ZANU-755499 format. One record per residue (C-alpha): x, y, z; residue in three letters; residue number from 1. Coordinates in steps of 0.1 Angstrom, whole numbers. Example, Ala and Ser with C-alpha at 12.3 -4.5 7.8 and 13.67 -1.06 7.14 Angstrom:
x;y;z;type;seq
123;-45;78;ALA;1
137;-11;71;SER;2
END
This chain:
x;y;z;type;seq
-633;336;-43;MET;1
-656;328;-14;SER;2
-682;353;-27;THR;3
-683;335;-61;VAL;4
-690;302;-43;ASN;5
-719;316;-23;GLN;6
-734;330;-55;ALA;7
-733;296;-72;LEU;8
-750;279;-42;MET;9
-778;304;-42;GLN;10
-782;299;-79;LEU;11
-787;262;-74;VAL;12
-813;267;-47;LYS;13
-834;291;-69;LYS;14
-829;273;-102;ARG;15
-866;268;-105;SER;16
-874;305;-99;GLY;17
-875;333;-125;PRO;18
-843;347;-137;LEU;19
-852;382;-126;GLN;20
-852;370;-90;ASP;21
-815;361;-92;ILE;22
-796;388;-75;PRO;23
-766;402;-91;GLN;24
-734;387;-79;ALA;25
-709;412;-66;THR;26
-674;401;-77;VAL;27
-647;421;-60;PRO;28
-621;435;-83;GLU;29
-589;415;-84;ILE;30
-560;436;-77;LYS;31
-532;437;-103;LYS;32
-500;421;-91;ARG;33
-465;433;-100;HIS;34
-440;411;-120;GLY;35
-409;416;-98;TRP;36
-418;386;-74;PRO;37
-418;363;-103;TRP;38
-384;376;-114;PHE;39
-370;370;-79;ILE;40
-384;335;-78;ALA;41
-370;326;-112;GLY;42
-336;340;-102;PHE;43
-337;319;-70;SER;44
-346;288;-90;VAL;45
-317;294;-114;SER;46
-293;298;-85;LEU;47
-305;265;-70;ALA;48
-301;247;-103;ILE;49
-266;263;-108;GLY;50
-256;253;-72;GLY;51
-268;217;-79;TRP;52
-248;216;-111;ALA;53
-217;229;-92;VAL;54
-222;203;-65;THR;55
-226;175;-90;SER;56
-194;186;-108;ASN;57
-175;188;-75;HIS;58
-187;153;-65;GLN;59
-176;140;-100;SER;60
-141;155;-94;GLN;61
-140;139;-59;LEU;62
-148;106;-75;SER;63
-121;111;-101;THR;64
-95;118;-73;ASP;65
-105;86;-55;THR;66
-76;61;-50;VAL;67
-85;24;-54;VAL;68
-65;4;-30;LEU;69
-61;-33;-38;PRO;70
-76;-57;-13;ALA;71
-43;-75;-8;GLN;72
-27;-43;4;ALA;73
-49;-42;34;SER;74
-43;-78;42;GLY;75
-79;-90;33;VAL;76
-81;-122;13;THR;77
-112;-134;-6;HIS;78
-122;-168;-17;SER;79
-129;-173;-55;PRO;80
-167;-176;-47;THR;81
-169;-142;-31;GLN;82
-172;-109;-50;LYS;83
-141;-87;-49;ALA;84
-148;-55;-30;VAL;85
-130;-24;-40;GLU;86
-119;-2;-11;LEU;87
-120;34;-20;GLN;88
-101;60;-1;ALA;89
-110;96;-9;GLN;90
-79;117;-12;VAL;91
-87;154;-12;TYR;92
-62;178;4;SER;93
-71;215;2;PRO;94
-41;238;4;GLU;95
-51;255;36;LYS;96
-78;236;55;ASN;97
-62;201;58;VAL;98
-38;196;87;PRO;99
-3;184;80;SER;100
-9;153;102;GLN;101
-37;141;79;ALA;102
-14;145;49;VAL;103
13;125;66;SER;104
-12;97;74;ALA;105
-23;95;38;VAL;106
13;93;27;ARG;107
21;66;52;GLY;108
-9;44;41;SER;109
2;48;4;ALA;110
37;36;13;GLU;111
24;5;30;LEU;112
5;-7;-1;ALA;113
20;-37;-19;ALA;114
18;-19;-52;LYS;115
27;18;-57;PRO;116
-6;39;-57;THR;117
-9;71;-75;LEU;118
-20;102;-55;LEU;119
-42;127;-73;ALA;120
-26;161;-76;SER;121
-40;189;-54;ALA;122
-41;212;-83;SER;123
-72;203;-105;PRO;124
-54;217;-136;SER;125
-25;191;-135;GLU;126
-33;159;-154;PRO;127
-31;127;-134;SER;128
-13;110;-164;SER;129
17;134;-159;GLN;130
19;124;-122;THR;131
19;87;-131;ALA;132
47;93;-157;ALA;133
67;112;-131;ALA;134
62;84;-105;ALA;135
72;58;-131;SER;136
104;77;-140;ASN;137
113;81;-103;LYS;138
109;44;-97;ALA;139
131;36;-127;LYS;140
157;60;-114;GLN;141
156;43;-80;ASN;142
161;9;-96;VAL;143
190;22;-117;THR;144
206;37;-86;THR;145
204;4;-68;LEU;146
219;-15;-98;VAL;147
248;10;-103;ASN;148
257;13;-66;THR;149
293;0;-62;PRO;150
297;-28;-36;GLN;151
328;-33;-16;ALA;152
343;-68;-21;ILE;153
366;-81;6;ILE;154
391;-105;-6;GLU;155
416;-122;16;GLN;156
451;-123;3;VAL;157
477;-145;19;ASP;158
511;-128;19;LEU;159
543;-148;16;THR;160
569;-148;45;PRO;161
591;-126;23;LYS;162
564;-100;18;GLN;163
555;-100;55;LEU;164
592;-95;63;ALA;165
594;-66;39;GLU;166
564;-49;55;ASN;167
580;-53;89;ALA;168
613;-39;76;GLN;169
594;-9;62;SER;170
580;-2;96;ARG;171
614;-6;111;ALA;172
629;21;88;LEU;173
601;45;96;LYS;174
607;39;133;ALA;175
644;46;128;LEU;176
635;79;110;ASP;177
615;88;141;SER;178
644;78;164;ASN;179
622;51;180;ASP;180
648;24;184;PHE;181
626;1;205;ASP;182
600;0;177;ALA;183
627;-6;151;ALA;184
641;-35;171;VAL;185
606;-50;174;ASP;186
599;-46;137;ALA;187
633;-61;127;TYR;188
627;-90;151;ALA;189
593;-97;136;GLU;190
608;-96;101;ALA;191
636;-120;112;LEU;192
609;-145;124;ARG;193
595;-146;89;TYR;194
629;-150;72;THR;195
653;-164;98;PRO;196
680;-172;71;LYS;197
682;-136;60;ASP;198
718;-128;71;GLU;199
716;-91;62;GLU;200
685;-86;82;LEU;201
701;-105;112;ARG;202
731;-83;109;GLN;203
710;-51;111;ARG;204
692;-64;141;LEU;205
725;-73;158;ALA;206
738;-38;151;ALA;207
707;-23;168;LEU;208
712;-45;198;TYR;209
748;-34;200;TYR;210
738;2;196;GLY;211
715;-2;227;LYS;212
745;-17;246;ASN;213
730;-51;246;ASP;214
763;-67;235;VAL;215
754;-102;247;ARG;216
722;-103;227;LYS;217
739;-90;196;ALA;218
766;-117;198;PHE;219
741;-145;204;ASP;220
720;-134;175;LEU;221
750;-136;151;LEU;222
762;-169;166;GLN;223
728;-184;159;ILE;224
730;-173;123;GLY;225
764;-188;119;ILE;226
752;-221;132;GLU;227
723;-220;107;MET;228
748;-214;78;ASN;229
783;-227;88;PRO;230
798;-219;54;LYS;231
786;-183;53;GLY;232
810;-154;56;GLU;233
787;-124;63;THR;234
778;-132;99;LEU;235
813;-144;107;ARG;236
828;-111;95;ILE;237
801;-91;114;ALA;238
808;-110;147;LEU;239
845;-106;143;SER;240
842;-68;138;ARG;241
820;-65;169;LEU;242
846;-84;190;LEU;243
873;-61;176;ILE;244
853;-31;188;LYS;245
851;-47;222;GLU;246
890;-51;220;LYS;247
888;-88;221;GLN;248
913;-95;193;LEU;249
919;-131;202;THR;250
883;-139;203;ALA;251
877;-120;171;ALA;252
898;-145;152;LEU;253
877;-174;162;THR;254
848;-168;138;PRO;255
873;-165;110;LEU;256
891;-198;116;SER;257
875;-218;88;PRO;258
891;-213;54;LEU;259
875;-223;21;THR;260
887;-221;-15;ASP;261
861;-195;-24;ASP;262
869;-173;5;ALA;263
865;-136;-3;SER;264
893;-110;-1;VAL;265
875;-92;28;GLU;266
874;-124;48;TYR;267
910;-134;41;LEU;268
924;-99;48;SER;269
907;-97;81;LEU;270
917;-132;90;ARG;271
954;-125;80;ALA;272
956;-92;100;ALA;273
941;-107;132;LEU;274
963;-138;130;ALA;275
994;-117;124;GLN;276
984;-94;153;LYS;277
979;-123;177;ASN;278
1011;-141;165;GLN;279
991;-169;149;PHE;280
1017;-172;121;ASN;281
1004;-204;105;ASP;282
969;-188;100;ILE;283
985;-156;88;ALA;284
1008;-173;63;LEU;285
979;-193;50;GLU;286
958;-162;46;SER;287
984;-142;27;TYR;288
992;-170;4;GLN;289
956;-171;-6;ALA;290
955;-133;-10;LEU;291
985;-131;-34;VAL;292
968;-158;-55;GLN;293
936;-137;-57;LYS;294
953;-104;-62;GLU;295
989;-108;-73;PRO;296
994;-71;-81;ASN;297
987;-60;-45;ASN;298
1019;-49;-28;ALA;299
1003;-51;7;ARG;300
997;-89;3;TRP;301
1033;-95;-8;TRP;302
1046;-75;21;LEU;303
1025;-95;45;GLY;304
1035;-128;30;LEU;305
1072;-119;32;GLY;306
1069;-111;69;ILE;307
1052;-144;76;GLN;308
1077;-163;56;GLN;309
1106;-147;74;GLU;310
1090;-156;107;ARG;311
1087;-192;95;ALA;312
1124;-191;86;PHE;313
1116;-194;49;LYS;314
1143;-167;42;LEU;315
1146;-173;4;ALA;316
1108;-172;-1;GLN;317
1106;-141;22;ALA;318
1133;-123;1;LYS;319
1113;-130;-31;THR;320
1081;-118;-15;SER;321
1098;-85;-4;TYR;322
1111;-79;-38;GLN;323
1077;-85;-54;ASN;324
1063;-60;-29;ALA;325
1088;-33;-41;LEU;326
1079;-39;-77;SER;327
1042;-33;-72;LYS;328
1024;1;-70;VAL;329
1007;12;-38;GLY;330
1035;7;-12;VAL;331
1040;37;11;SER;332
1074;53;17;SER;333
1076;39;52;SER;334
1068;4;39;SER;335
1095;8;12;ILE;336
1121;17;39;THR;337
1110;-14;60;PHE;338
1113;-37;30;ILE;339
1148;-25;22;GLN;340
1159;-30;58;ASP;341
1145;-65;57;ARG;342
1163;-74;25;LEU;343
1196;-62;39;LYS;344
1190;-84;70;THR;345
1182;-114;49;LEU;346
1213;-110;27;ASP;347
1234;-108;59;HIS;348
1218;-139;73;LEU;349
1223;-158;40;GLN;350
1260;-145;38;GLY;351
1254;-131;4;GLY;352
1259;-96;-11;GLU;353
1238;-69;3;PRO;354
1206;-61;-16;HIS;355
1211;-32;-41;ALA;356
1187;-3;-37;ASN;357
END
């Protein structure tokens, strides 16, 4: 190209001269270039354009995966005259290159938000709408779980003294099954504090004290119960039997000294036997008279009455009582022999004919 320029300059200088004086310009032959450099250049340009397209597509995906955090979640407040600024946090977690600590930090920041934020899935093929639906269903399940969780309600119930006593007696029976007499005594004592007028319970506790050779305490316990219920028979009979076991027959009659119209057969029979044994004839006579009224067909009561009438020198009444005893069922052979001998003696004392067998 420089040779062409020189020729043009010479042509301008010699424009006024003849044409034949103009020398022939020597133009070097332009070499023919091959087409493969252009092919390489075009291929490079296409690669550049394709890379730019991929980069643009990748950046659009990153912007799609962006999580918009509300301003209130970060604690920033704006006045109504200021523009609301959206804080964007890019969440992109490759499967291999992102450390686990970074993933934990992202999860922690998402949990601190006031409203639940939706994390984009790491897999590009999974739609974000499915993730939102799964998160919504999980939140509903959590709410349902909280609503359906049973709550323990503590209600205070006041038990009656009778119920408390029954619970204590139940513990006492279990202690007796385990041969733990001390625990049984404590449980019965507790039950008696709740129901001090329970004579059966008091009797059981007294029997336990007596079984532990604490005789004095057993007697005192029964005596206190008798003072609380002077007209009762249960504790009087129990105290009398304990005194009989201690071979204190005279003292055993003391609890049975009162006599009421509605006295039981058990009370009267024990009273009559003890009075007769201790030669308290008046008490014995009174007891047997009450017994034959309650059970007129009992031969034992007629025999006892005849003996007491004979001791009181009521011979005619005694003879009648002995005869009534022979006419009743339940008299032993030895008792029959005794009655027949007493009838002969009474006939001799009265000066009459001997009693016929």
